[in-house]
TORTIVEX-424384 format. One record per residue (C-alpha): x, y, z; residue in one letter. Coordinates in steps of 0.2 Angstrom, whole numbers, padded with zeros to 4 digits, always signed. Layout:
% TORTIVEX-424384
XYZA/...
% end
This chain:
% TORTIVEX-424384
-0056-0170-0054M/-0064-0162-0038A/-0056-0153-0024I/-0059-0163-0008E/-0067-0148+0002S/-0079-0145-0012F/-0085-0162-0017D/-0101-0162-0006D/-0114-0174-0015P/-0128-0162-0009T/-0121-0148-0020A/-0132-0142-0034D/-0120-0133-0045F/-0102-0135-0052I/-0090-0122-0056L/-0076-0129-0067R/-0059-0120-0066S/-0047-0118-0080S/-0033-0130-0083L/-0031-0141-0075P/-0049-0143-0076A/-0056-0145-0058T/-0074-0147-0053D/-0080-0137-0037F/-0096-0144-0031H/-0105-0129-0023V/-0122-0123-0017H/-0133-0111-0027R/-0139-0103-0011L/-0122-0098-0004L/-0117-0091-0021L/-0132-0081-0023S/-0131-0074-0005L/-0113-0069-0007S/-0113-0062-0025S/-0125-0052-0035P/-0117-0058-0051F/-0121-0076-0046F/-0138-0072-0039D/-0142-0064-0056Q/-0135-0079-0066M/-0144-0092-0055L/-0160-0083-0056S/-0161-0085-0075L/-0175-0097-0082P/-0172-0115-0075Q/-0168-0130-0087P/-0181-0143-0091S/-0185-0157-0079P/-0174-0169-0089K/-0159-0157-0088E/-0161-0155-0070L/-0157-0173-0068A/-0139-0168-0069R/-0130-0155-0059V/-0127-0139-0071P/-0108-0135-0074I/-0102-0118-0077V/-0084-0116-0084E/-0074-0101-0077V/-0057-0094-0082S/-0049-0095-0065E/-0036-0108-0060T/-0040-0121-0047P/-0030-0112-0033Q/-0038-0095-0037T/-0056-0102-0037L/-0053-0112-0021Q/-0047-0097-0012L/-0062-0087-0018L/-0074-0100-0013L/-0067-0100+0005Q/-0073-0083+0007F/-0091-0088+0003I/-0092-0104+0013Y/-0093-0104+0032P/-0075-0108+0035V/-0060-0097+0041P/-0055-0084+0027N/-0039-0088+0019P/-0024-0077+0024I/-0014-0073+0009I/+0001-0064+0017D/+0016-0070+0008D/+0011-0070-0010D/+0005-0054-0017L/+0003-0061-0035D/-0010-0074-0028T/-0019-0061-0019L/-0020-0050-0034I/-0028-0065-0044L/-0041-0068-0031V/-0045-0050-0029L/-0048-0049-0048H/-0059-0064-0047A/-0069-0057-0032A/-0072-0040-0041I/-0076-0049-0057K/-0089-0060-0049Y/-0094-0046-0036D/-0091-0058-0022V/-0094-0046-0008L/-0086-0055+0007P/-0071-0059-0003A/-0069-0041-0008I/-0070-0035+0010D/-0058-0048+0016G/-0045-0045+0002L/-0045-0026+0004R/-0039-0027+0022S/-0026-0040+0017Q/-0020-0029+0003L/-0015-0015+0015V/-0007-0027+0028S/+0009-0019+0035E/+0019-0033+0026H/+0014-0028+0009Y/+0014-0010+0012L/+0032-0010+0018K/+0037-0022+0004Q/+0028-0015-0011S/+0020+0001-0008P/+0019+0007-0026T/+0012-0010-0032R/-0001-0009-0018I/-0005+0009-0024Y/-0007+0003-0042A/-0018-0011-0038I/-0029-0001-0027A/-0030+0013-0040S/-0035+0000-0054R/-0049-0006-0044Y/-0055+0011-0037E/-0051+0006-0019L/-0049+0024-0014E/-0045+0021+0005E/-0032+0008+0001E/-0024+0019-0012A/-0023+0033+0000K/-0014+0022+0013L/-0002+0015+0000A/+0002+0032-0006S/+0008+0037+0012K/+0019+0022+0012H/+0027+0027-0005T/+0034+0043+0003L/+0048+0032+0011G/+0055+0027-0006I/+0062+0036-0021N/+0046+0035-0032I/+0056+0037-0048L/+0068+0023-0044D/+0054+0011-0039A/+0054-0006-0048P/+0042-0006-0063L/+0028-0017-0059S/+0015-0025-0071E/+0001-0017-0061E/+0006+0001-0067L/-0001-0005-0085R/-0018-0004-0078Y/-0019+0013-0069I/-0024+0029-0077S/-0012+0044-0080A/-0022+0053-0068F/-0019+0041-0054S/+0000+0041-0057Y/+0000+0059-0058H/-0008+0061-0041R/+0006+0050-0033L/+0019+0061-0042L/+0011+0077-0036A/+0010+0071-0018L/+0029+0068-0018H/+0033+0084-0026H/+0021+0095-0016T/+0026+0087+0000R/+0044+0088-0004A/+0043+0107-0008K/+0033+0110+0008A/+0045+0100+0019A/+0060+0109+0012Q/+0052+0126+0015G/+0051+0121+0034L/+0070+0120+0035L/+0071+0136+0044R/+0082+0139+0060L/+0075+0146+0076R/+0084+0161+0083D/+0089+0153+0099D/+0098+0139+0091V/+0117+0143+0093K/+0134+0136+0094C/+0146+0144+0106M/+0161+0141+0094E/+0156+0142+0076C/+0140+0153+0076D/+0140+0172+0077G/+0139+0175+0096T/+0144+0193+0096Y/+0130+0200+0085G/+0139+0196+0068A/+0127+0189+0055F/+0126+0170+0054S/+0115+0158+0045E/+0117+0146+0060G/+0129+0133+0067P/+0139+0123+0055K/+0130+0107+0060W/+0114+0116+0055W/+0120+0122+0038L/+0126+0104+0034D/+0110+0096+0040F/+0099+0108+0031R/+0108+0105+0014R/+0108+0086+0016R/+0090+0086+0023A/+0084+0096+0008A/+0092+0084-0004E/+0084+0069+0006E/+0067+0076+0007L/+0067+0080-0011G/+0069+0061-0015V/+0059+0054+0000R/+0048+0067+0008P/+0047+0059+0025T/+0055+0062+0042T/+0060+0043+0044E/+0078+0046+0038V/+0083+0064+0041V/+0079+0064+0060F/+0087+0047+0063G/+0103+0048+0074M/+0114+0042+0060E/+0109+0056+0049F/+0110+0069+0062L/+0127+0063+0069S/+0135+0065+0052Q/+0131+0084+0053S/+0143+0087+0067F/+0156+0074+0062Q/+0159+0082+0046Q/+0160+0100+0050V/+0175+0100+0062G/+0167+0111+0075C/+0171+0105+0093R/+0155+0112+0101K/+0143+0108+0087C/+0138+0091+0095P/+0133+0100+0111L/+0123+0113+0101S/+0114+0100+0092L/+0110+0091+0108L/+0104+0107+0116Q/+0093+0110+0100S/+0083+0094+0102W/+0067+0102+0106S/+0068+0113+0090F/+0072+0097+0080L/+0057+0088+0087E/+0046+0103+0083E/+0053+0103+0065L/+0049+0084+0063K/+0032+0086+0070R/+0028+0101+0057R/+0034+0090+0043I/+0025+0075+0049D/+0009+0086+0049E/+0010+0090+0030L/-0003+0081+0019P/+0003+0063+0017A/-0009+0055+0005T/-0016+0058-0012V/
% end
């Protein structure tokens, strides 16, 4: 059986997929130009004139779907966009690296770190990038893992294939950034509350809303060392709703510049492996 888009009668080479065995009629020149692997294989001594009468066939282990997607990166057709099936993208990326198909590797690297995949499966993306030594993609994925509890992340098959060093780098990023962010939770002297704070020179650790916010923020940053949650209005509003001080809401509102500065300082902490 031949795939319709790869059944050109002028093709001089056949790649046969795994089950169901499917023939892809391809051109040696395009394979050689796109892949050092195929270039070396096709430069081996040629068969005898009698054998040249038939098109040579090479069997590969990839499925028809994987092989077809891979070949689309080689041929002058639009590159396939694999934006809704990470499992398929992984298979094609593995084949592209296996056969050193440079156009496919470049195209798939950018698709691997699309916003959709990074938001949906940051730890999987980090593991895939680490496995194939895609350093820039691993860094980008590591930043997106900051928004999740890394120890509660679903166990993925890709983690089998990364080194302890790669996984330790990710854990160290979370731990180091969490400690640094928690260390920045210090109140500025001009942040006061006219009701619950020490307004007549008495010692005070700060307004009640701040004490509640600092405690909860330290806990949240210890799990997810990013500002995405702790500076959201829902998180902040809990701090004056629970402490029972009538003027804490006004104090928090007047402290907005302080909170923006604190958020900026946390955001500036190292965020990638």
